[in-house]
C-alpha positions in Angstrom: -8.2 -7.0 -17.3 -8.6 -10.7 -16.5 -10.5 -11.2 -19.8 -7.8 -9.3 -21.7 -5.0 -11.4 -20.2 -7.0 -14.5 -21.1 -7.5 -13.4 -24.7 -3.9 -12.3 -24.9 -2.6 -15.7 -23.9 -5.0 -17.6 -26.2 -4.9 -15.3 -29.3 -1.3 -14.6 -29.8 1.2 -12.7 -27.7 1.8 -15.5 -25.2 2.6 -19.0 -26.4 0.9 -21.9 -24.5 4.3 -23.1 -23.1 5.1 -19.6 -21.8 1.7 -19.4 -20.1 2.2 -22.8 -18.4 5.9 -23.0 -17.6 7.6 -19.8 -18.8 9.5 -17.3 -16.8 7.3 -14.3 -16.2 10.2 -11.9 -16.2 11.1 -12.9 -19.8 7.5 -12.8 -21.1 6.6 -11.0 -24.3 3.6 -9.4 -22.6 4.4 -6.1 -20.8 1.5 -6.6 -18.4 2.9 -10.0 -17.2 6.4 -8.5 -16.8 5.0 -5.5 -14.8 3.0 -7.8 -12.5 6.0 -10.1 -12.1 8.3 -7.2 -11.2 5.8 -5.9 -8.6 5.5 -9.3 -7.0 9.3 -9.8 -7.0 9.8 -6.4 -5.3 7.2 -7.2 -2.7 8.8 -10.6 -2.0 12.3 -9.0 -1.8 11.1 -6.3 0.6 9.3 -8.9 2.8 12.4 -11.1 2.9 14.6 -8.1 3.8 12.3 -7.2 6.8 12.2 -10.8 8.0 16.0 -11.0 7.8 16.3 -7.8 9.9 13.9 -9.2 12.6 15.6 -12.6 12.6 19.0 -11.1 13.0 17.6 -9.0 15.9 16.2 -12.1 17.6 19.5 -14.0 17.2 21.4 -11.0 18.6 19.0 -10.9 21.7 19.3 -14.7 22.1 23.1 -14.5 22.1 22.9 -11.7 24.6 21.0 -13.7 27.2 22.8 -17.0 26.6 25.3 -17.9 29.4 28.9 -17.0 28.8 31.3 -19.7 28.1 31.3 -22.2 25.3 29.1 -21.8 22.2 27.3 -25.1 23.0 26.2 -25.2 26.7 26.5 -28.7 28.3 23.0 -28.3 29.7 19.7 -26.9 28.4 19.8 -23.4 30.0 16.5 -22.5 28.4 14.7 -24.8 30.9 15.2 -22.1 33.5 12.5 -20.1 31.8 9.9 -22.9 31.8 7.4 -24.0 34.5 8.0 -27.4 36.0 5.4 -30.0 36.9 5.3 -32.0 40.1 7.9 -34.4 38.8 10.3 -31.6 37.9 9.8 -31.9 34.2 9.3 -28.7 32.0 5.7 -28.2 31.0 6.5 -26.1 28.0 4.9 -22.9 29.4 7.1 -19.9 30.2 7.3 -18.8 33.8 4.9 -15.8 34.2 2.9 -14.1 36.9 -0.2 -16.2 35.8 0.2 -20.0 36.2 -0.9 -21.6 33.0 0.0 -25.2 33.7 
């Protein structure tokens, strides 16, 4: 298949410009169009799933955010972080096992 595509691009159906910078969806070669369609559909499906997960995370984040103004006057997420001796957040989440 790779050899066929290589010969196809060199010997006729695909112009050199189309090989280097052309839009695959507008290609003269049916194989290139089929592969491009498969890749586009896979990318679209992936983006749709990522958007679903992202929206779910935003919904959960908004659910745990304190009520009141949209922008809190303090960083309320620090309540979920471990603190060092000086009272500064370590960056680790509070858990049963002390990581810091």
